[in-house]
C-alpha positions, 0 to 999 in steps of 0.5 A, spaced: 520 714 469 513 713 470 514 705 472 518 708 478 511 711 481 508 704 481 513 701 485 512 699 492 518 702 497 519 698 503 517 702 509 522 702 515 519 700 522 514 695 520 513 689 525 518 684 524 513 678 524 509 682 518 516 682 515 517 674 516 510 673 514 512 676 507 518 673 506 517 666 508 520 662 513 528 663 514 532 658 510 535 655 516 530 655 522 533 650 527 526 648 529 521 648 524 514 648 526 511 640 526 506 639 521 500 636 524 495 631 521 488 631 523 486 626 529 481 622 524 487 621 519 492 619 525 487 614 527 485 611 520 493 611 519 494 607 526 488 603 524 491 601 518 498 599 521 494 595 526 490 591 521 496 590 517 500 587 523 494 583 525 493 580 518 501 579 517 501 576 524 495 571 523 499 569 516 505 567 520 501 564 525 497 560 520 504 558 516 507 556 523 501 551 525 501 548 518 509 547 518 508 544 525 502 539 523 506 537 517 512 535 522 507 531 526 504 528 520 512 526 518 513 523 524 507 519 524 508 517 517 515 515 519 513 511 525 507 508 521 512 506 516 516 502 521 510 499 524 508 497 517 515 494 515 515 490 522 508 488 521 509 486 514 516 482 516 512 479 522 506 477 517 511 474 512 515 470 517 508 467 520 505 466 513 512 462 511 511 458 518 504 457 516 506 455 509 511 450 512 506 447 516 501 446 511 506 443 506 508 438 512 501 436 513 499 436 506 505 431 505 503 427 511 496 426 509 498 424 502 503 419 505 497 416 509 493 416 503 498 413 499 499 408 504 491 406 505 491 405 497 497 400 497 493 397 503 487 396 499 491 394 493 494 389 497 488 386 500 484 386 493 490 382 490 489 377 496 482 376 494 480 371 489 478 376 484 484 379 485 488 373 484 484 370 478 485 377 475 493 377 476 493 370 473 490 372 467 494 378 466 500 374 467 498 369 462 497 374 457 503 378 458 507 371 458 504 370 451 505 377 448 512 376 450 513 369 447 509 371 441 509 378 440 502 377 436 497 383 436 492 379 439 496 377 445 498 384 446 490 386 445 488 381 450 494 383 455 492 390 455 485 388 456 486 383 462 491 387 465 487 393 465 481 389 468 486 388 474 488 395 475 481 397 475 479 392 480 485 394 484 484 401 484 476 401 485 475 394 488 469 393 483 471 386 479 469 385 472 463 381 470 465 373 469 470 374 475 469 368 480 467 371 486 469 369 493 464 368 499 466 374 503 470 380 500 476 383 504 474 390 502 
């Protein structure tokens, strides 16, 4: 039994603290000693947490501001859309009114122009030149109606064309008898 000699026997009477140190902490100690961190590590951990909170808070605030800006833009666009719709409707009504007035002025101007043309035609017809050209047109028209000859038709078109040109322009063709004063 040689192995027994190397064996360490417990000695009674040693202090209780050394027994605890050798045996480790009791398994069910009601108040274990808190593990303490180095103050620099504690400060670094707190700084990291504060920095994370600051970053997250900033992101939330930026997101909030962006959302408020979008809502403000939506309200402005809605009011602008309403304003634009009303403006377009008003502009359309004003344009329609202007078009009606313009058409009325144009129609009145055309009627006046037509009336002036008719007055000029009647005045030109009352002249010596107009009377002579109208008599030639009527004579050749009557001849063509009676004979239906190609020569009569050609002469009718020639003399009636001269009458129409004179009534439209006031310029009598050569060979037309002239009056002493013109009505134009």
